[in-house]
C-alpha positions as CSV (number, residue, x, y, z in Angstrom):
1,M,-71.5,102.0,-60.8
2,T,-70.4,98.8,-62.7
3,T,-68.5,98.7,-65.1
4,P,-69.9,95.9,-67.7
5,K,-68.0,92.9,-68.3
6,S,-65.8,92.6,-71.7
7,P,-67.7,90.0,-74.0
8,S,-65.2,86.7,-74.8
9,L,-65.5,85.2,-78.0
10,I,-68.4,83.1,-77.4
11,H,-70.5,85.8,-76.1
12,A,-69.4,87.3,-79.6
13,L,-70.0,84.8,-82.1
14,I,-73.4,84.0,-80.6
15,P,-75.4,86.6,-82.2
16,I,-73.4,86.4,-85.4
17,M,-74.2,82.4,-86.1
18,A,-77.8,82.9,-85.1
19,L,-77.9,85.7,-87.5
20,A,-76.1,83.7,-90.0
21,A,-78.7,80.5,-89.4
22,M,-81.9,82.8,-89.7
23,L,-80.6,84.8,-92.8
24,A,-80.2,80.6,-94.0
25,L,-83.8,79.8,-93.1
26,S,-85.3,83.4,-94.5
27,V,-83.7,82.7,-97.9
28,Y,-84.7,79.2,-98.0
29,I,-88.3,79.9,-97.3
30,F,-88.8,83.1,-98.8
31,G,-86.3,83.1,-101.8
32,D,-85.9,86.6,-104.0
33,G,-88.4,88.1,-101.9
34,S,-86.7,87.5,-98.3
35,S,-85.2,91.3,-98.6
36,A,-89.0,92.5,-98.4
37,G,-89.8,92.1,-94.9
38,P,-88.2,88.5,-93.7
39,N,-84.6,89.5,-93.5
40,Q,-85.7,92.8,-91.5
41,V,-87.2,90.3,-88.9
42,V,-84.2,88.5,-88.8
43,L,-81.9,91.1,-88.0
44,T,-84.3,92.5,-85.7
45,F,-83.9,89.2,-83.5
46,A,-80.3,89.0,-84.0
47,A,-80.1,92.6,-82.7
48,A,-82.4,91.4,-79.5
49,I,-80.0,88.4,-78.8
50,A,-76.9,90.6,-78.9
51,A,-78.9,93.3,-76.4
52,I,-79.9,90.5,-74.2
53,I,-76.0,89.4,-73.8
54,G,-75.3,92.8,-73.5
55,V,-77.2,93.3,-70.6
56,R,-75.8,90.2,-69.0
57,L,-72.3,91.5,-69.4
58,G,-73.6,94.5,-67.2
59,H,-74.7,97.1,-70.1
60,K,-78.0,99.0,-69.7
61,W,-80.7,98.6,-72.0
62,A,-80.8,103.0,-72.0
63,D,-77.1,102.7,-72.8
64,L,-78.0,100.2,-75.4
65,Q,-80.8,102.2,-77.0
66,K,-78.7,105.5,-77.1
67,A,-76.3,103.1,-79.4
68,I,-78.9,101.7,-81.8
69,I,-80.7,105.3,-82.3
70,A,-76.7,106.6,-82.4
71,G,-76.0,103.9,-84.9
72,I,-79.1,104.8,-87.5
73,S,-78.4,108.4,-87.1
74,T,-75.3,107.9,-88.9
75,A,-77.4,106.4,-91.9
76,M,-80.3,109.4,-92.0
77,I,-78.4,110.9,-95.1
78,A,-78.3,107.9,-96.8
79,V,-81.7,107.2,-96.1
80,L,-82.9,110.7,-97.4
81,I,-80.4,110.3,-100.3
82,L,-82.5,106.7,-101.2
83,L,-85.9,108.9,-101.0
84,S,-84.4,111.5,-103.2
85,V,-83.6,108.8,-105.8
86,G,-87.0,107.0,-105.9
87,A,-88.1,110.5,-106.7
88,L,-85.6,111.2,-109.3
89,I,-86.2,107.9,-110.7
90,G,-89.8,108.6,-111.2
91,T,-89.8,112.1,-112.5
92,W,-86.6,111.4,-114.8
93,L,-88.9,108.2,-116.3
94,M,-92.1,110.5,-116.9
95,A,-89.5,113.2,-117.9
96,G,-88.5,111.5,-121.1
97,T,-84.9,111.5,-119.6
98,V,-84.2,107.6,-118.9
99,P,-86.3,106.8,-122.0
100,S,-84.1,108.8,-124.2
101,L,-80.8,107.1,-122.4
102,V,-82.5,103.7,-123.3
103,Y,-83.3,104.4,-126.8
104,Y,-79.8,106.3,-127.5
105,G,-78.2,103.6,-125.8
106,L,-79.8,100.9,-128.0
107,E,-78.8,103.2,-130.8
108,L,-75.0,103.1,-130.1
109,L,-74.1,99.9,-127.8
110,S,-73.4,96.8,-129.6
111,P,-74.3,93.6,-127.5
112,Q,-70.6,92.5,-128.0
113,W,-69.3,95.4,-126.0
114,F,-72.0,96.2,-124.1
115,F,-70.9,95.2,-120.9
116,A,-67.5,96.4,-120.9
117,A,-68.6,99.8,-122.0
118,S,-71.0,100.3,-119.6
119,C,-68.3,99.1,-116.7
120,L,-66.2,102.5,-118.4
121,I,-68.4,104.8,-118.9
122,C,-70.0,104.4,-115.2
123,A,-65.9,104.5,-113.9
124,I,-65.5,107.7,-115.8
125,A,-68.5,109.3,-114.5
126,A,-67.7,107.9,-111.0
127,L,-64.2,109.5,-111.1
128,A,-65.6,113.0,-112.2
129,T,-68.1,112.9,-109.6
130,G,-66.8,110.9,-106.6
131,S,-70.4,109.2,-106.6
132,S,-71.0,105.7,-106.9
133,W,-74.6,105.9,-105.8
134,T,-75.4,109.1,-108.1
135,V,-73.7,107.1,-110.9
136,A,-75.9,104.1,-110.2
137,G,-79.0,106.1,-109.6
138,T,-78.9,107.9,-113.4
139,L,-76.4,105.9,-115.9
140,G,-77.0,102.9,-113.9
141,V,-80.9,102.8,-114.4
142,A,-80.7,103.7,-117.9
143,L,-78.3,101.2,-118.8
144,I,-80.2,98.4,-117.1
145,G,-83.0,99.4,-119.4
146,V,-80.7,99.2,-122.1
147,S,-79.3,95.6,-121.4
148,M,-83.0,94.4,-121.6
149,G,-84.0,95.8,-124.4
150,L,-80.5,94.5,-125.8
151,G,-82.0,91.1,-124.3
152,L,-79.0,90.9,-122.4
153,S,-78.3,90.0,-118.7
154,P,-79.6,92.5,-116.4
155,E,-77.6,90.4,-113.9
156,I,-74.5,90.7,-115.7
157,A,-75.0,94.5,-116.4
158,A,-75.5,95.2,-113.0
159,G,-72.4,94.1,-112.2
160,A,-70.4,96.2,-114.9
161,I,-72.4,99.3,-113.4
162,I,-71.3,98.5,-109.8
163,S,-67.5,97.3,-111.1
164,G,-67.2,100.9,-113.0
165,A,-68.7,103.1,-110.4
166,Y,-66.7,101.6,-107.5
167,F,-63.7,102.0,-109.5
168,G,-64.3,105.8,-110.2
169,D,-65.5,106.4,-106.5
170,K,-62.8,104.7,-105.1
171,M,-60.0,106.5,-107.0
172,S,-61.9,109.9,-106.6
173,P,-60.7,112.4,-104.8
174,L,-64.2,114.0,-104.6
175,S,-65.2,110.6,-102.7
176,D,-66.2,110.5,-99.2
177,T,-64.8,107.2,-98.8
178,T,-61.1,108.1,-100.2
179,N,-61.1,111.0,-98.2
180,L,-62.0,108.8,-94.7
181,A,-59.8,105.9,-94.8
182,P,-56.7,107.9,-95.4
183,A,-57.9,109.8,-92.4
184,V,-58.4,107.1,-90.1
185,A,-55.5,105.1,-91.1
186,G,-52.9,108.3,-90.8
187,T,-52.0,109.5,-94.4
188,D,-52.8,111.8,-97.1
189,I,-55.5,111.7,-99.1
190,F,-53.0,111.9,-102.8
191,S,-50.3,109.2,-101.3
192,H,-53.6,107.4,-100.9
193,I,-54.9,107.5,-104.4
194,R,-51.4,107.0,-105.8
195,H,-50.8,103.9,-103.5
196,M,-54.2,102.3,-104.5
197,A,-53.4,102.6,-108.2
198,W,-51.1,99.6,-107.6
199,T,-53.9,97.5,-106.5
200,T,-57.1,99.0,-108.2
201,G,-55.3,99.3,-111.7
202,P,-54.5,95.6,-112.0
203,S,-58.0,94.6,-110.6
204,F,-59.9,96.9,-113.2
205,T,-58.1,95.3,-115.8
206,I,-58.9,92.1,-115.4
207,A,-62.4,93.2,-115.0
208,L,-62.8,94.9,-118.0
209,I,-61.2,91.7,-119.8
210,L,-63.8,89.8,-118.1
211,F,-66.4,91.6,-119.1
212,A,-65.3,91.9,-122.4
213,I,-64.6,88.5,-122.8
214,V,-68.2,87.8,-121.7
215,G,-69.9,90.0,-123.4
216,M,-68.7,88.4,-127.0
217,G,-70.0,85.1,-125.4
218,A,-73.6,86.8,-124.9
219,D,-76.2,85.5,-126.5
220,S,-78.5,88.7,-127.6
221,T,-81.8,87.0,-127.3
222,A,-83.7,90.3,-128.9
223,D,-83.9,90.2,-132.6
224,A,-84.0,93.1,-134.7
225,S,-87.6,93.2,-135.1
226,A,-88.1,93.1,-131.2
227,L,-85.5,95.9,-131.3
228,D,-87.4,97.9,-133.8
229,L,-90.7,97.3,-131.5
230,L,-88.7,98.7,-128.0
231,K,-87.3,102.1,-130.4
232,N,-90.4,102.7,-132.1
233,T,-92.5,102.5,-128.7
234,L,-90.1,104.9,-127.0
235,E,-90.6,107.3,-129.7
236,Q,-94.4,107.0,-130.3
237,S,-94.4,107.1,-126.2
238,F,-92.4,110.2,-125.3
239,N,-90.6,113.3,-127.0
240,I,-87.0,111.3,-127.0
241,S,-84.6,114.2,-127.6
242,V,-81.3,115.4,-126.4
243,I,-83.2,118.0,-124.4
244,A,-84.5,115.4,-122.1
245,L,-81.0,114.6,-121.0
246,L,-80.4,117.8,-119.0
247,P,-81.7,116.8,-115.7
248,L,-78.6,113.7,-116.0
249,A,-76.1,116.2,-117.3
250,V,-76.8,118.9,-114.4
251,V,-76.7,116.2,-111.7
252,L,-73.4,115.2,-113.1
253,Y,-72.4,118.5,-112.8
254,L,-73.3,119.0,-109.9
255,A,-72.1,116.3,-108.6
256,Y,-68.4,116.8,-110.1
257,K,-68.6,120.5,-108.4
258,K,-69.1,118.7,-105.0
259,T,-72.5,119.5,-104.1
260,P,-73.5,117.4,-101.5
261,P,-75.7,114.3,-103.3
262,L,-79.2,115.0,-101.3
263,P,-80.0,118.5,-102.8
264,T,-78.1,117.5,-106.2
265,I,-80.7,114.5,-106.3
266,L,-83.4,116.5,-104.9
267,F,-83.0,119.5,-107.4
268,G,-82.3,116.5,-110.5
269,A,-85.9,114.9,-109.1
270,L,-87.5,118.6,-109.5
271,L,-85.7,119.4,-112.8
272,G,-86.9,116.0,-114.2
273,G,-90.4,116.9,-112.8
274,I,-90.1,120.4,-114.6
275,L,-89.1,118.9,-117.9
276,A,-91.9,116.4,-118.0
277,V,-94.4,119.1,-118.0
278,L,-92.6,121.0,-120.8
279,L,-91.7,118.2,-122.7
280,Q,-94.3,115.5,-122.0
281,P,-97.7,116.8,-120.9
282,E,-99.6,114.6,-122.9
283,V,-97.8,111.7,-120.8
284,V,-98.1,113.5,-117.2
285,L,-101.6,114.1,-117.7
286,A,-102.5,110.8,-118.9
287,F,-100.6,109.2,-115.6
288,A,-102.2,111.7,-113.2
289,N,-105.6,110.6,-115.0
290,S,-107.5,113.3,-113.2
291,P,-109.8,114.9,-115.8
292,E,-112.0,117.0,-113.3
293,L,-108.9,118.9,-112.4
294,P,-107.8,121.9,-114.0
295,T,-104.8,121.2,-116.5
296,G,-102.2,123.1,-114.2
297,L,-103.7,121.1,-111.3
298,A,-103.5,117.9,-113.2
299,M,-99.7,118.0,-114.2
300,T,-98.8,119.1,-110.9
301,K,-100.7,115.8,-109.2
302,G,-99.1,113.4,-112.3
303,V,-95.5,115.0,-110.9
304,W,-96.2,114.4,-107.5
305,V,-97.3,111.2,-107.6
306,A,-94.6,110.4,-109.8
307,M,-92.3,111.5,-107.0
308,F,-93.9,109.3,-103.7
309,G,-95.0,106.6,-105.6
310,G,-93.2,106.1,-108.9
311,Y,-94.2,106.3,-112.6
312,A,-96.0,103.6,-114.1
313,S,-95.6,103.0,-117.7
314,A,-99.1,102.4,-120.2
315,T,-97.6,102.2,-123.4
316,G,-99.7,98.9,-124.0
317,V,-96.3,97.2,-124.8
318,A,-95.4,94.4,-122.1
319,S,-91.7,94.7,-122.4
320,V,-91.4,98.4,-122.2
321,D,-94.2,98.7,-119.5
322,E,-92.1,96.7,-117.4
323,L,-88.9,98.2,-118.3
324,L,-89.9,102.0,-117.3
325,S,-92.4,101.4,-114.7
326,R,-90.5,101.9,-111.3
327,G,-89.3,104.6,-108.7
328,G,-90.7,106.5,-106.2
329,M,-90.1,107.2,-102.5
330,A,-92.5,104.2,-101.5
331,G,-90.5,101.9,-103.4
332,M,-87.4,102.6,-101.0
333,L,-89.4,102.0,-98.2
334,D,-88.1,98.2,-98.2
335,T,-84.6,99.2,-98.3
336,I,-84.6,102.0,-95.5
337,W,-86.2,99.2,-93.5
338,L,-83.3,96.9,-94.1
339,I,-81.3,99.5,-93.0
340,L,-82.6,100.5,-90.0
341,T,-82.6,97.1,-88.7
342,A,-78.9,96.2,-89.9
343,L,-77.9,99.1,-88.3
344,S,-79.7,98.5,-85.0
345,F,-78.0,95.0,-84.9
346,G,-74.5,96.3,-85.7
347,A,-74.2,99.3,-83.1
348,V,-75.3,96.5,-80.5
349,L,-72.5,94.6,-81.6
350,E,-70.2,98.0,-81.4
351,H,-71.3,99.0,-78.0
352,T,-71.1,96.1,-76.0
353,G,-67.4,95.1,-77.6
354,M,-68.3,92.1,-79.3
355,L,-67.0,93.5,-82.7
356,K,-63.6,94.3,-81.1
357,R,-63.4,90.9,-79.9
358,M,-63.8,89.5,-82.8
359,I,-60.9,91.4,-83.9
360,D,-58.7,91.2,-81.6
361,G,-58.5,87.9,-81.4
362,A,-58.0,87.8,-85.4
363,V,-54.8,90.2,-84.8
364,K,-53.3,87.6,-82.5
365,R,-53.3,85.0,-85.0
366,A,-52.0,87.6,-87.5
367,K,-47.8,86.8,-87.4
368,S,-46.6,87.5,-91.4
369,T,-47.4,90.9,-93.5
370,G,-49.3,88.7,-95.7
371,S,-51.6,87.3,-92.5
372,L,-52.2,90.9,-91.4
373,V,-53.1,92.2,-94.3
374,A,-55.6,89.3,-95.0
375,T,-57.0,90.0,-91.2
376,V,-57.7,93.6,-92.3
377,V,-59.5,92.3,-95.5
378,F,-61.5,89.8,-93.8
379,S,-62.5,91.8,-90.7
380,C,-63.9,94.7,-92.9
381,I,-65.7,92.0,-95.1
382,G,-67.0,90.7,-91.8
383,I,-68.0,94.3,-90.4
384,N,-69.9,94.7,-93.5
385,I,-71.9,91.9,-93.0
386,V,-72.5,92.4,-89.4
387,A,-72.4,96.4,-89.0
388,A,-74.2,96.8,-92.6
389,D,-72.7,100.1,-93.6
390,Q,-69.0,100.8,-94.9
391,Y,-68.2,103.9,-93.2
392,I,-68.2,101.5,-89.9
393,A,-66.4,98.9,-91.7
394,I,-63.6,101.8,-93.0
395,V,-63.3,103.3,-89.4
396,L,-63.1,100.6,-87.1
397,P,-60.2,98.4,-88.9
398,G,-58.7,102.0,-89.6
399,K,-58.7,102.6,-85.7
400,M,-58.1,99.0,-84.6
401,Y,-54.9,98.7,-86.9
402,R,-53.3,101.4,-87.0
403,A,-51.0,100.8,-84.1
404,E,-50.2,97.5,-85.2
405,F,-49.4,98.5,-88.7
406,Q,-46.9,101.2,-86.9
407,K,-46.0,98.1,-84.7
408,R,-44.5,96.4,-87.8
409,N,-43.2,99.4,-89.3
410,L,-45.5,99.4,-92.0
411,D,-46.4,102.6,-93.9
412,P,-49.9,103.6,-92.7
413,K,-50.8,104.5,-96.7
414,N,-50.8,100.6,-96.9
415,L,-53.4,100.1,-94.2
416,S,-55.7,102.8,-96.0
417,R,-55.6,100.8,-99.3
418,V,-55.9,97.4,-97.7
419,I,-59.5,98.9,-96.1
420,E,-60.6,100.8,-98.8
421,D,-59.8,97.5,-101.2
422,S,-62.4,96.0,-98.8
423,G,-64.5,98.0,-96.8
424,T,-65.4,100.2,-99.7
425,L,-65.6,97.4,-102.4
426,T,-67.0,94.6,-100.6
427,S,-70.2,96.9,-99.1
428,P,-72.6,96.4,-102.3
429,L,-72.0,92.9,-102.2
430,V,-74.0,92.3,-98.6
431,P,-77.5,92.4,-99.4
432,W,-78.5,94.2,-95.9
433,N,-75.5,97.0,-96.4
434,T,-76.3,100.4,-96.8
435,C,-74.8,99.7,-100.4
436,G,-76.0,96.5,-101.2
437,A,-79.8,97.4,-100.1
438,F,-79.4,100.6,-102.4
439,M,-77.7,99.2,-105.0
440,A,-80.2,96.5,-105.3
441,S,-83.3,99.0,-105.1
442,T,-82.0,101.5,-107.7
443,L,-80.8,99.0,-110.4
444,G,-83.7,96.7,-110.0
445,V,-81.8,93.8,-109.4
446,G,-81.0,91.3,-106.4
447,T,-77.7,91.7,-104.8
448,L,-76.9,87.8,-104.8
449,A,-77.8,87.9,-108.6
450,Y,-75.3,90.9,-109.5
451,L,-72.4,89.4,-106.8
452,P,-70.9,87.2,-108.6
453,F,-70.7,89.7,-111.6
454,A,-69.1,92.3,-110.2
455,F,-65.7,91.3,-110.9
456,F,-63.9,94.7,-109.9
457,N,-65.5,94.3,-106.2
458,L,-64.1,90.8,-106.3
459,I,-61.2,90.6,-107.3
460,N,-59.4,93.8,-105.8
461,P,-59.5,92.4,-102.0
462,V,-57.6,89.5,-103.5
463,V,-55.2,91.3,-105.2
464,S,-54.7,92.9,-102.2
465,I,-53.9,89.7,-99.9
466,I,-51.8,88.6,-102.9
467,Y,-49.7,91.6,-102.4
468,G,-49.6,91.3,-98.7
469,F,-48.0,87.9,-98.5
470,T,-45.6,88.6,-101.5
471,G,-44.6,92.2,-100.2
472,F,-44.8,93.7,-103.7
473,T,-45.5,97.6,-102.7
474,M,-45.6,97.2,-99.3
475,V,-44.1,100.5,-98.0
476,K,-42.1,100.1,-95.1
477,L,-42.5,102.9,-92.7
478,N,-38.7,103.9,-92.7
479,E,-38.5,104.2,-96.3
480,R,-40.9,107.1,-96.1
481,V,-39.1,108.6,-93.7
482,E,-36.2,108.5,-95.4
483,Q,-37.4,109.4,-99.2
484,E,-39.1,112.6,-97.1
485,G,-35.5,113.4,-95.9
486,Q,-33.9,112.8,-99.3
487,T,-36.4,115.4,-100.6
488,A,-36.1,117.9,-97.6
489,A,-32.3,117.4,-98.7
490,T,-32.6,118.3,-102.1
491,V,-35.2,121.6,-102.1
492,S,-32.9,122.8,-99.2
């Protein structure tokens, strides 16, 4: 059996350059609509170009096809979660859960402190649950609604939500990425979390200050009469109550108890449907619009439609209807399409060795600790772009650079920190990455629109690089060994 040839750097760069050129053309022609089909076509043809190069290098198409299927299979849980979140948003809108959150948010959150408060609220919730996706799909949706009600920028609000959600996710021992990073780097989770505090703490503090400054200078376009109209419309159209917040409380509790995300969100969607029937029967019947059916069946139809097609508000007030018409499994299909094509492209690059070839070339040029850290950061960002999945952006650099860090006498917790500072945090900043696509679909704000305002996600990788070049908190491997020996001697 002939062994496939290793790709050259030119081989590895051709699909990347083709992808960049086609994506630029897609955005130029289609603008904001490029993620609803054009980008998926681009990623499909970029994968085809990579596959052609792979075949010329000696890889069999059958093997490439298996790699694509395996790559896509890694996102199957994410796809099911996306569908579940669509159903959850639909039933929570109809149940009055989101309208109640928006109503109370308008009562409690002032425009001047809204962005900083949103960031902090999401950070606390994600720290408790370990899931940025759960927080964005629940609290995030409501906070976007509040921002629109207050006349504030939904783009900045999305940046604040994502900043807070990813801070909490990154620092929570319940998070999957927080467990994955130290595992692939060769350290333990609590050493990893303590070491991350050095870069994460200052980065989050700076982000909060920036959100506070932006909030103070924000121009709230909503006058008192517009806010009153919004709140009155919500009160007249829904049964606004604390009871309507029960699905949110249950979902956050289940996430805190480490219940897997898929059953948690599905249960939240079902609970939203049940609560809609109990608290908002008129809303459900009006939405079902099936007077020929018995009441019970009409309500079942209303909940069913909200789950697969989303909820369409019909209050008669355009601003409220725009705010509350969303969700449904069908609304997530473009995002799922984007994820499938992106992962296909990344799988071909990984299987053919093109991804490894690009990273190997970067390692050889990294002479100092600072340049090595910068190389890891840019590798993670690059993998998030080309492989479109944060787990790949954590696992591959962890495997690729683990020996290099050990060779340079650097404690593995340095590596685990760097790959989380960059691999985890930049994933929602790439439109076709699973995380970027999820956040854009869930929050209703384009990835490139909220990217400049995801302050924490932008700052943290920079802080990590600065620490690498200054040597600050870059623990040497022999220092840890000496500390552990001293501790053991003290105990004995």
